[in-house]
PyMOL Python script that loads the backbone (N, CA, C, O; Angstrom):
from pymol import cmd

cmd.read_pdbstr("""\
ATOM      1  N   MET A   1      96.888 152.938  75.541  1.00  0.00           N
ATOM      2  CA  MET A   1      97.004 151.762  74.710  1.00  0.00           C
ATOM      3  C   MET A   1      96.353 150.569  75.424  1.00  0.00           C
ATOM      4  O   MET A   1      96.704 150.255  76.561  1.00  0.00           O
ATOM      5  N   ASN A   2      95.427 149.926  74.767  1.00  0.00           N
ATOM      6  CA  ASN A   2      94.713 148.815  75.315  1.00  0.00           C
ATOM      7  C   ASN A   2      95.218 147.526  74.709  1.00  0.00           C
ATOM      8  O   ASN A   2      94.951 147.258  73.537  1.00  0.00           O
ATOM      9  N   LYS A   3      95.932 146.724  75.462  1.00  0.00           N
ATOM     10  CA  LYS A   3      96.485 145.511  74.957  1.00  0.00           C
ATOM     11  C   LYS A   3      95.867 144.317  75.713  1.00  0.00           C
ATOM     12  O   LYS A   3      95.817 144.300  76.942  1.00  0.00           O
ATOM     13  N   GLU A   4      95.411 143.348  74.958  1.00  0.00           N
ATOM     14  CA  GLU A   4      94.868 142.145  75.590  1.00  0.00           C
ATOM     15  C   GLU A   4      96.027 141.238  76.021  1.00  0.00           C
ATOM     16  O   GLU A   4      97.048 141.125  75.343  1.00  0.00           O
ATOM     17  N   ILE A   5      95.829 140.620  77.136  1.00  0.00           N
ATOM     18  CA  ILE A   5      96.818 139.623  77.613  1.00  0.00           C
ATOM     19  C   ILE A   5      96.548 138.310  76.914  1.00  0.00           C
ATOM     20  O   ILE A   5      95.404 137.859  76.859  1.00  0.00           O
ATOM     21  N   THR A   6      97.581 137.693  76.381  1.00  0.00           N
ATOM     22  CA  THR A   6      97.409 136.420  75.721  1.00  0.00           C
ATOM     23  C   THR A   6      97.301 135.289  76.747  1.00  0.00           C
ATOM     24  O   THR A   6      97.636 135.471  77.918  1.00  0.00           O
ATOM     25  N   LYS A   7      96.846 134.158  76.313  1.00  0.00           N
ATOM     26  CA  LYS A   7      96.777 133.007  77.217  1.00  0.00           C
ATOM     27  C   LYS A   7      98.149 132.628  77.707  1.00  0.00           C
ATOM     28  O   LYS A   7      98.309 132.299  78.883  1.00  0.00           O
ATOM     29  N   LYS A   8      99.129 132.662  76.860  1.00  0.00           N
ATOM     30  CA  LYS A   8     100.505 132.315  77.263  1.00  0.00           C
ATOM     31  C   LYS A   8     101.003 133.291  78.330  1.00  0.00           C
ATOM     32  O   LYS A   8     101.583 132.860  79.327  1.00  0.00           O
ATOM     33  N   GLU A   9     100.791 134.573  78.145  1.00  0.00           N
ATOM     34  CA  GLU A   9     101.225 135.544  79.143  1.00  0.00           C
ATOM     35  C   GLU A   9     100.561 135.290  80.492  1.00  0.00           C
ATOM     36  O   GLU A   9     101.202 135.361  81.540  1.00  0.00           O
ATOM     37  N   LEU A  10      99.244 134.988  80.442  1.00  0.00           N
ATOM     38  CA  LEU A  10      98.505 134.693  81.659  1.00  0.00           C
ATOM     39  C   LEU A  10      99.070 133.402  82.306  1.00  0.00           C
ATOM     40  O   LEU A  10      99.230 133.342  83.525  1.00  0.00           O
ATOM     41  N   ASP A  11      99.359 132.414  81.517  1.00  0.00           N
ATOM     42  CA  ASP A  11      99.981 131.151  82.011  1.00  0.00           C
ATOM     43  C   ASP A  11     101.282 131.470  82.745  1.00  0.00           C
ATOM     44  O   ASP A  11     101.537 130.934  83.823  1.00  0.00           O
ATOM     45  N   ILE A  12     102.105 132.344  82.158  1.00  0.00           N
ATOM     46  CA  ILE A  12     103.370 132.673  82.733  1.00  0.00           C
ATOM     47  C   ILE A  12     103.167 133.417  84.111  1.00  0.00           C
ATOM     48  O   ILE A  12     103.874 133.149  85.082  1.00  0.00           O
ATOM     49  N   VAL A  13     102.213 134.320  84.146  1.00  0.00           N
ATOM     50  CA  VAL A  13     101.919 135.084  85.360  1.00  0.00           C
ATOM     51  C   VAL A  13     101.491 134.075  86.437  1.00  0.00           C
ATOM     52  O   VAL A  13     101.963 134.141  87.572  1.00  0.00           O
ATOM     53  N   TYR A  14     100.621 133.169  86.089  1.00  0.00           N
ATOM     54  CA  TYR A  14     100.161 132.163  87.093  1.00  0.00           C
ATOM     55  C   TYR A  14     101.324 131.313  87.544  1.00  0.00           C
ATOM     56  O   TYR A  14     101.450 131.018  88.732  1.00  0.00           O
ATOM     57  N   PHE A  15     102.167 130.916  86.628  1.00  0.00           N
ATOM     58  CA  PHE A  15     103.329 130.109  86.990  1.00  0.00           C
ATOM     59  C   PHE A  15     104.291 130.815  87.938  1.00  0.00           C
ATOM     60  O   PHE A  15     104.753 130.237  88.922  1.00  0.00           O
ATOM     61  N   ILE A  16     104.579 132.054  87.628  1.00  0.00           N
ATOM     62  CA  ILE A  16     105.453 132.833  88.516  1.00  0.00           C
ATOM     63  C   ILE A  16     104.792 133.028  89.882  1.00  0.00           C
ATOM     64  O   ILE A  16     105.474 132.962  90.905  1.00  0.00           O
ATOM     65  N   SER A  17     103.515 133.260  89.917  1.00  0.00           N
ATOM     66  CA  SER A  17     102.804 133.415  91.207  1.00  0.00           C
ATOM     67  C   SER A  17     102.883 132.125  91.992  1.00  0.00           C
ATOM     68  O   SER A  17     103.112 132.128  93.201  1.00  0.00           O
ATOM     69  N   PHE A  18     102.686 131.001  91.279  1.00  0.00           N
ATOM     70  CA  PHE A  18     102.823 129.657  91.938  1.00  0.00           C
ATOM     71  C   PHE A  18     104.175 129.495  92.543  1.00  0.00           C
ATOM     72  O   PHE A  18     104.309 129.056  93.685  1.00  0.00           O
ATOM     73  N   CYS A  19     105.222 129.860  91.758  1.00  0.00           N
ATOM     74  CA  CYS A  19     106.606 129.735  92.267  1.00  0.00           C
ATOM     75  C   CYS A  19     106.834 130.628  93.500  1.00  0.00           C
ATOM     76  O   CYS A  19     107.502 130.210  94.446  1.00  0.00           O
ATOM     77  N   ILE A  20     106.312 131.792  93.496  1.00  0.00           N
ATOM     78  CA  ILE A  20     106.448 132.703  94.657  1.00  0.00           C
ATOM     79  C   ILE A  20     105.769 132.073  95.850  1.00  0.00           C
ATOM     80  O   ILE A  20     106.353 132.034  96.932  1.00  0.00           O
ATOM     81  N   GLU A  21     104.574 131.586  95.693  1.00  0.00           N
ATOM     82  CA  GLU A  21     103.872 130.950  96.819  1.00  0.00           C
ATOM     83  C   GLU A  21     104.579 129.721  97.347  1.00  0.00           C
ATOM     84  O   GLU A  21     104.691 129.531  98.558  1.00  0.00           O
ATOM     85  N   GLN A  22     105.060 128.881  96.430  1.00  0.00           N
ATOM     86  CA  GLN A  22     105.813 127.658  96.874  1.00  0.00           C
ATOM     87  C   GLN A  22     107.109 128.028  97.590  1.00  0.00           C
ATOM     88  O   GLN A  22     107.462 127.426  98.603  1.00  0.00           O
ATOM     89  N   TYR A  23     107.820 129.033  97.050  1.00  0.00           N
ATOM     90  CA  TYR A  23     109.080 129.430  97.654  1.00  0.00           C
ATOM     91  C   TYR A  23     108.832 130.093  99.011  1.00  0.00           C
ATOM     92  O   TYR A  23     109.611 129.919  99.948  1.00  0.00           O
ATOM     93  N   LYS A  24     107.779 130.827  99.102  1.00  0.00           N
ATOM     94  CA  LYS A  24     107.415 131.467 100.406  1.00  0.00           C
ATOM     95  C   LYS A  24     107.279 130.455 101.482  1.00  0.00           C
ATOM     96  O   LYS A  24     107.795 130.643 102.585  1.00  0.00           O
ATOM     97  N   VAL A  25     106.590 129.371 101.192  1.00  0.00           N
ATOM     98  CA  VAL A  25     106.424 128.281 102.177  1.00  0.00           C
ATOM     99  C   VAL A  25     107.803 127.636 102.443  1.00  0.00           C
ATOM    100  O   VAL A  25     108.167 127.366 103.588  1.00  0.00           O
ATOM    101  N   HIS A  26     108.531 127.407 101.383  1.00  0.00           N
ATOM    102  CA  HIS A  26     109.865 126.714 101.487  1.00  0.00           C
ATOM    103  C   HIS A  26     110.807 127.444 102.469  1.00  0.00           C
ATOM    104  O   HIS A  26     111.484 126.803 103.272  1.00  0.00           O
ATOM    105  N   ILE A  27     110.843 128.776 102.397  1.00  0.00           N
ATOM    106  CA  ILE A  27     111.757 129.516 103.233  1.00  0.00           C
ATOM    107  C   ILE A  27     111.073 130.211 104.408  1.00  0.00           C
ATOM    108  O   ILE A  27     111.718 130.989 105.111  1.00  0.00           O
ATOM    109  N   SER A  28     109.818 129.958 104.633  1.00  0.00           N
ATOM    110  CA  SER A  28     109.019 130.525 105.697  1.00  0.00           C
ATOM    111  C   SER A  28     109.148 132.060 105.699  1.00  0.00           C
ATOM    112  O   SER A  28     109.554 132.678 106.684  1.00  0.00           O
ATOM    113  N   ALA A  29     108.787 132.633 104.558  1.00  0.00           N
ATOM    114  CA  ALA A  29     108.874 134.122 104.426  1.00  0.00           C
ATOM    115  C   ALA A  29     107.531 134.628 103.949  1.00  0.00           C
ATOM    116  O   ALA A  29     106.636 133.856 103.605  1.00  0.00           O
ATOM    117  N   SER A  30     107.412 135.967 103.936  1.00  0.00           N
ATOM    118  CA  SER A  30     106.230 136.577 103.367  1.00  0.00           C
ATOM    119  C   SER A  30     106.375 136.709 101.850  1.00  0.00           C
ATOM    120  O   SER A  30     107.472 136.551 101.314  1.00  0.00           O
ATOM    121  N   GLY A  31     105.300 136.990 101.178  1.00  0.00           N
ATOM    122  CA  GLY A  31     105.323 137.183  99.758  1.00  0.00           C
ATOM    123  C   GLY A  31     106.209 138.338  99.363  1.00  0.00           C
ATOM    124  O   GLY A  31     106.899 138.298  98.344  1.00  0.00           O
ATOM    125  N   ALA A  32     106.180 139.385 100.197  1.00  0.00           N
ATOM    126  CA  ALA A  32     107.020 140.568  99.915  1.00  0.00           C
ATOM    127  C   ALA A  32     108.486 140.219 100.058  1.00  0.00           C
ATOM    128  O   ALA A  32     109.301 140.678  99.258  1.00  0.00           O
ATOM    129  N   GLU A  33     108.855 139.405 101.071  1.00  0.00           N
ATOM    130  CA  GLU A  33     110.217 139.013 101.236  1.00  0.00           C
ATOM    131  C   GLU A  33     110.730 138.192 100.038  1.00  0.00           C
ATOM    132  O   GLU A  33     111.846 138.371  99.549  1.00  0.00           O
ATOM    133  N   VAL A  34     109.848 137.284  99.598  1.00  0.00           N
ATOM    134  CA  VAL A  34     110.249 136.470  98.397  1.00  0.00           C
ATOM    135  C   VAL A  34     110.405 137.354  97.170  1.00  0.00           C
ATOM    136  O   VAL A  34     111.330 137.177  96.377  1.00  0.00           O
ATOM    137  N   MET A  35     109.491 138.310  97.021  1.00  0.00           N
ATOM    138  CA  MET A  35     109.605 139.165  95.825  1.00  0.00           C
ATOM    139  C   MET A  35     110.897 140.002  95.897  1.00  0.00           C
ATOM    140  O   MET A  35     111.540 140.221  94.871  1.00  0.00           O
ATOM    141  N   ASP A  36     111.289 140.479  97.117  1.00  0.00           N
ATOM    142  CA  ASP A  36     112.539 141.208  97.246  1.00  0.00           C
ATOM    143  C   ASP A  36     113.695 140.304  96.849  1.00  0.00           C
ATOM    144  O   ASP A  36     114.587 140.737  96.120  1.00  0.00           O
ATOM    145  N   LEU A  37     113.702 139.037  97.319  1.00  0.00           N
ATOM    146  CA  LEU A  37     114.761 138.098  97.007  1.00  0.00           C
ATOM    147  C   LEU A  37     114.796 137.810  95.452  1.00  0.00           C
ATOM    148  O   LEU A  37     115.843 137.806  94.806  1.00  0.00           O
ATOM    149  N   PHE A  38     113.588 137.578  94.938  1.00  0.00           N
ATOM    150  CA  PHE A  38     113.553 137.286  93.497  1.00  0.00           C
ATOM    151  C   PHE A  38     113.987 138.493  92.684  1.00  0.00           C
ATOM    152  O   PHE A  38     114.632 138.317  91.650  1.00  0.00           O
ATOM    153  N   ASP A  39     113.662 139.716  93.106  1.00  0.00           N
ATOM    154  CA  ASP A  39     114.128 140.948  92.395  1.00  0.00           C
ATOM    155  C   ASP A  39     115.660 141.092  92.512  1.00  0.00           C
ATOM    156  O   ASP A  39     116.348 141.399  91.538  1.00  0.00           O
ATOM    157  N   LYS A  40     116.154 140.866  93.708  1.00  0.00           N
ATOM    158  CA  LYS A  40     117.598 141.020  93.943  1.00  0.00           C
ATOM    159  C   LYS A  40     118.436 140.107  93.057  1.00  0.00           C
ATOM    160  O   LYS A  40     119.489 140.499  92.555  1.00  0.00           O
ATOM    161  N   TYR A  41     117.954 138.895  92.877  1.00  0.00           N
ATOM    162  CA  TYR A  41     118.758 137.917  92.133  1.00  0.00           C
ATOM    163  C   TYR A  41     118.246 137.565  90.695  1.00  0.00           C
ATOM    164  O   TYR A  41     118.766 136.667  90.033  1.00  0.00           O
ATOM    165  N   GLY A  42     117.220 138.308  90.261  1.00  0.00           N
ATOM    166  CA  GLY A  42     116.751 138.110  88.906  1.00  0.00           C
ATOM    167  C   GLY A  42     115.987 136.807  88.701  1.00  0.00           C
ATOM    168  O   GLY A  42     115.970 136.272  87.592  1.00  0.00           O
ATOM    169  N   VAL A  43     115.359 136.292  89.746  1.00  0.00           N
ATOM    170  CA  VAL A  43     114.649 134.989  89.637  1.00  0.00           C
ATOM    171  C   VAL A  43     113.425 135.136  88.764  1.00  0.00           C
ATOM    172  O   VAL A  43     113.153 134.276  87.926  1.00  0.00           O
ATOM    173  N   THR A  44     112.683 136.210  88.947  1.00  0.00           N
ATOM    174  CA  THR A  44     111.458 136.369  88.171  1.00  0.00           C
ATOM    175  C   THR A  44     111.763 136.380  86.670  1.00  0.00           C
ATOM    176  O   THR A  44     111.065 135.740  85.884  1.00  0.00           O
ATOM    177  N   GLU A  45     112.805 137.108  86.283  1.00  0.00           N
ATOM    178  CA  GLU A  45     113.189 137.103  84.890  1.00  0.00           C
ATOM    179  C   GLU A  45     113.609 135.723  84.366  1.00  0.00           C
ATOM    180  O   GLU A  45     113.301 135.328  83.242  1.00  0.00           O
ATOM    181  N   TYR A  46     114.316 135.026  85.226  1.00  0.00           N
ATOM    182  CA  TYR A  46     114.748 133.652  84.883  1.00  0.00           C
ATOM    183  C   TYR A  46     113.524 132.760  84.659  1.00  0.00           C
ATOM    184  O   TYR A  46     113.465 132.011  83.684  1.00  0.00           O
ATOM    185  N   LEU A  47     112.528 132.849  85.590  1.00  0.00           N
ATOM    186  CA  LEU A  47     111.327 132.038  85.445  1.00  0.00           C
ATOM    187  C   LEU A  47     110.558 132.447  84.198  1.00  0.00           C
ATOM    188  O   LEU A  47     110.028 131.578  83.505  1.00  0.00           O
ATOM    189  N   PHE A  48     110.478 133.718  83.891  1.00  0.00           N
ATOM    190  CA  PHE A  48     109.772 134.190  82.731  1.00  0.00           C
ATOM    191  C   PHE A  48     110.463 133.695  81.440  1.00  0.00           C
ATOM    192  O   PHE A  48     109.806 133.168  80.543  1.00  0.00           O
ATOM    193  N   GLU A  49     111.752 133.868  81.365  1.00  0.00           N
ATOM    194  CA  GLU A  49     112.521 133.534  80.178  1.00  0.00           C
ATOM    195  C   GLU A  49     112.575 132.038  79.945  1.00  0.00           C
ATOM    196  O   GLU A  49     112.745 131.605  78.805  1.00  0.00           O
ATOM    197  N   ASN A  50     112.435 131.232  80.991  1.00  0.00           N
ATOM    198  CA  ASN A  50     112.552 129.775  80.843  1.00  0.00           C
ATOM    199  C   ASN A  50     111.246 129.043  81.125  1.00  0.00           C
ATOM    200  O   ASN A  50     111.255 127.851  81.434  1.00  0.00           O
ATOM    201  N   PHE A  51     110.133 129.744  81.019  1.00  0.00           N
ATOM    202  CA  PHE A  51     108.849 129.207  81.292  1.00  0.00           C
ATOM    203  C   PHE A  51     108.572 127.906  80.577  1.00  0.00           C
ATOM    204  O   PHE A  51     108.096 126.951  81.191  1.00  0.00           O
ATOM    205  N   GLU A  52     108.863 127.853  79.288  1.00  0.00           N
ATOM    206  CA  GLU A  52     108.561 126.683  78.477  1.00  0.00           C
ATOM    207  C   GLU A  52     109.125 125.385  79.063  1.00  0.00           C
ATOM    208  O   GLU A  52     108.458 124.351  79.035  1.00  0.00           O
ATOM    209  N   VAL A  53     110.322 125.437  79.582  1.00  0.00           N
ATOM    210  CA  VAL A  53     110.965 124.273  80.167  1.00  0.00           C
ATOM    211  C   VAL A  53     110.511 124.081  81.636  1.00  0.00           C
ATOM    212  O   VAL A  53     110.148 122.976  82.039  1.00  0.00           O
ATOM    213  N   LEU A  54     110.538 125.130  82.391  1.00  0.00           N
ATOM    214  CA  LEU A  54     110.357 125.048  83.839  1.00  0.00           C
ATOM    215  C   LEU A  54     108.959 124.654  84.272  1.00  0.00           C
ATOM    216  O   LEU A  54     108.789 123.940  85.260  1.00  0.00           O
ATOM    217  N   HIS A  55     107.932 125.126  83.521  1.00  0.00           N
ATOM    218  CA  HIS A  55     106.557 124.880  83.941  1.00  0.00           C
ATOM    219  C   HIS A  55     106.142 123.438  83.850  1.00  0.00           C
ATOM    220  O   HIS A  55     105.067 123.079  84.330  1.00  0.00           O
ATOM    221  N   THR A  56     106.963 122.593  83.246  1.00  0.00           N
ATOM    222  CA  THR A  56     106.627 121.135  83.131  1.00  0.00           C
ATOM    223  C   THR A  56     107.200 120.356  84.303  1.00  0.00           C
ATOM    224  O   THR A  56     106.935 119.160  84.428  1.00  0.00           O
ATOM    225  N   GLU A  57     107.973 120.996  85.160  1.00  0.00           N
ATOM    226  CA  GLU A  57     108.629 120.277  86.280  1.00  0.00           C
ATOM    227  C   GLU A  57     107.792 120.283  87.514  1.00  0.00           C
ATOM    228  O   GLU A  57     106.856 121.073  87.641  1.00  0.00           O
ATOM    229  N   SER A  58     108.122 119.401  88.432  1.00  0.00           N
ATOM    230  CA  SER A  58     107.420 119.279  89.695  1.00  0.00           C
ATOM    231  C   SER A  58     107.718 120.526  90.569  1.00  0.00           C
ATOM    232  O   SER A  58     108.699 121.236  90.347  1.00  0.00           O
ATOM    233  N   HIS A  59     106.867 120.760  91.534  1.00  0.00           N
ATOM    234  CA  HIS A  59     107.097 121.915  92.392  1.00  0.00           C
ATOM    235  C   HIS A  59     108.367 121.728  93.232  1.00  0.00           C
ATOM    236  O   HIS A  59     109.066 122.711  93.478  1.00  0.00           O
ATOM    237  N   GLN A  60     108.691 120.526  93.677  1.00  0.00           N
ATOM    238  CA  GLN A  60     109.886 120.286  94.417  1.00  0.00           C
ATOM    239  C   GLN A  60     111.128 120.549  93.551  1.00  0.00           C
ATOM    240  O   GLN A  60     112.103 121.117  94.042  1.00  0.00           O
ATOM    241  N   TRP A  61     111.109 120.160  92.320  1.00  0.00           N
ATOM    242  CA  TRP A  61     112.232 120.410  91.432  1.00  0.00           C
ATOM    243  C   TRP A  61     112.385 121.919  91.220  1.00  0.00           C
ATOM    244  O   TRP A  61     113.504 122.431  91.201  1.00  0.00           O
ATOM    245  N   LEU A  62     111.296 122.612  91.066  1.00  0.00           N
ATOM    246  CA  LEU A  62     111.318 124.075  90.876  1.00  0.00           C
ATOM    247  C   LEU A  62     111.957 124.772  92.125  1.00  0.00           C
ATOM    248  O   LEU A  62     112.758 125.696  91.983  1.00  0.00           O
ATOM    249  N   ILE A  63     111.594 124.323  93.298  1.00  0.00           N
ATOM    250  CA  ILE A  63     112.171 124.899  94.507  1.00  0.00           C
ATOM    251  C   ILE A  63     113.693 124.701  94.519  1.00  0.00           C
ATOM    252  O   ILE A  63     114.450 125.624  94.820  1.00  0.00           O
ATOM    253  N   GLU A  64     114.122 123.477  94.186  1.00  0.00           N
ATOM    254  CA  GLU A  64     115.561 123.189  94.134  1.00  0.00           C
ATOM    255  C   GLU A  64     116.234 124.048  93.040  1.00  0.00           C
ATOM    256  O   GLU A  64     117.340 124.549  93.244  1.00  0.00           O
ATOM    257  N   GLU A  65     115.600 124.209  91.940  1.00  0.00           N
ATOM    258  CA  GLU A  65     116.157 124.999  90.862  1.00  0.00           C
ATOM    259  C   GLU A  65     116.297 126.456  91.278  1.00  0.00           C
ATOM    260  O   GLU A  65     117.323 127.086  91.021  1.00  0.00           O
ATOM    261  N   ILE A  66     115.289 126.973  91.906  1.00  0.00           N
ATOM    262  CA  ILE A  66     115.334 128.373  92.402  1.00  0.00           C
ATOM    263  C   ILE A  66     116.432 128.500  93.445  1.00  0.00           C
ATOM    264  O   ILE A  66     117.216 129.448  93.389  1.00  0.00           O
ATOM    265  N   ASP A  67     116.514 127.581  94.388  1.00  0.00           N
ATOM    266  CA  ASP A  67     117.607 127.605  95.377  1.00  0.00           C
ATOM    267  C   ASP A  67     118.969 127.669  94.682  1.00  0.00           C
ATOM    268  O   ASP A  67     119.816 128.499  95.013  1.00  0.00           O
ATOM    269  N   GLU A  68     119.151 126.801  93.742  1.00  0.00           N
ATOM    270  CA  GLU A  68     120.473 126.711  93.002  1.00  0.00           C
ATOM    271  C   GLU A  68     120.739 128.036  92.248  1.00  0.00           C
ATOM    272  O   GLU A  68     121.851 128.563  92.256  1.00  0.00           O
ATOM    273  N   PHE A  69     119.689 128.545  91.606  1.00  0.00           N
ATOM    274  CA  PHE A  69     119.828 129.815  90.859  1.00  0.00           C
ATOM    275  C   PHE A  69     120.291 130.942  91.765  1.00  0.00           C
ATOM    276  O   PHE A  69     121.189 131.711  91.421  1.00  0.00           O
ATOM    277  N   ILE A  70     119.652 131.025  92.946  1.00  0.00           N
ATOM    278  CA  ILE A  70     120.007 132.070  93.912  1.00  0.00           C
ATOM    279  C   ILE A  70     121.418 131.857  94.452  1.00  0.00           C
ATOM    280  O   ILE A  70     122.180 132.815  94.587  1.00  0.00           O
ATOM    281  N   ARG A  71     121.773 130.614  94.760  1.00  0.00           N
ATOM    282  CA  ARG A  71     123.163 130.321  95.197  1.00  0.00           C
ATOM    283  C   ARG A  71     124.155 130.784  94.164  1.00  0.00           C
ATOM    284  O   ARG A  71     125.142 131.430  94.517  1.00  0.00           O
ATOM    285  N   GLN A  72     123.935 130.479  92.899  1.00  0.00           N
ATOM    286  CA  GLN A  72     124.838 130.890  91.836  1.00  0.00           C
ATOM    287  C   GLN A  72     124.963 132.439  91.750  1.00  0.00           C
ATOM    288  O   GLN A  72     126.057 132.987  91.620  1.00  0.00           O
ATOM    289  N   ARG A  73     123.814 133.098  91.826  1.00  0.00           N
ATOM    290  CA  ARG A  73     123.848 134.560  91.772  1.00  0.00           C
ATOM    291  C   ARG A  73     124.565 135.186  92.958  1.00  0.00           C
ATOM    292  O   ARG A  73     125.272 136.184  92.815  1.00  0.00           O
ATOM    293  N   ARG A  74     124.380 134.604  94.102  1.00  0.00           N
ATOM    294  CA  ARG A  74     125.089 135.120  95.318  1.00  0.00           C
ATOM    295  C   ARG A  74     126.577 134.939  95.113  1.00  0.00           C
ATOM    296  O   ARG A  74     127.355 135.847  95.406  1.00  0.00           O
ATOM    297  N   LYS A  75     126.995 133.763  94.604  1.00  0.00           N
ATOM    298  CA  LYS A  75     128.428 133.554  94.343  1.00  0.00           C
ATOM    299  C   LYS A  75     128.990 134.586  93.359  1.00  0.00           C
ATOM    300  O   LYS A  75     130.086 135.112  93.551  1.00  0.00           O
ATOM    301  N   GLU A  76     128.226 134.860  92.313  1.00  0.00           N
ATOM    302  CA  GLU A  76     128.694 135.807  91.289  1.00  0.00           C
ATOM    303  C   GLU A  76     128.793 137.210  91.887  1.00  0.00           C
ATOM    304  O   GLU A  76     129.694 137.973  91.537  1.00  0.00           O
ATOM    305  N   ASN A  77     127.866 137.552  92.791  1.00  0.00           N
ATOM    306  CA  ASN A  77     127.887 138.880  93.416  1.00  0.00           C
ATOM    307  C   ASN A  77     129.057 139.039  94.374  1.00  0.00           C
ATOM    308  O   ASN A  77     129.538 140.151  94.593  1.00  0.00           O
ATOM    309  N   GLU A  78     129.513 137.936  94.944  1.00  0.00           N
ATOM    310  CA  GLU A  78     130.637 137.957  95.904  1.00  0.00           C
ATOM    311  C   GLU A  78     131.977 138.163  95.216  1.00  0.00           C
ATOM    312  O   GLU A  78     132.917 138.648  95.845  1.00  0.00           O
ATOM    313  N   GLN A  79     132.089 137.806  93.944  1.00  0.00           N
ATOM    314  CA  GLN A  79     133.341 137.871  93.210  1.00  0.00           C
ATOM    315  C   GLN A  79     133.620 139.257  92.731  1.00  0.00           C
ATOM    316  O   GLN A  79     134.644 139.494  92.089  1.00  0.00           O
TER     317      GLN A  79
END
""", "prot")
cmd.dss("prot")
cmd.show_as("cartoon", "prot")
cmd.util.cbc("prot")
cmd.orient("prot")
């Protein structure tokens, strides 16, 4: 099956890549470590599902949002 990627899908991929790179610097980790963290807590899905709102925010706000999202997921996992 040959499916073309839409501009919006490409924008979302670039956005998620940007978030990974920014978060990698924020926590001084490798890209693989950030991907493991994002996979563990569902961050990638969150970024994908909320792209319309999130992509308009500053990179610093995004970092804080990701930190908060991970904190909340960790809390939920502890209960």
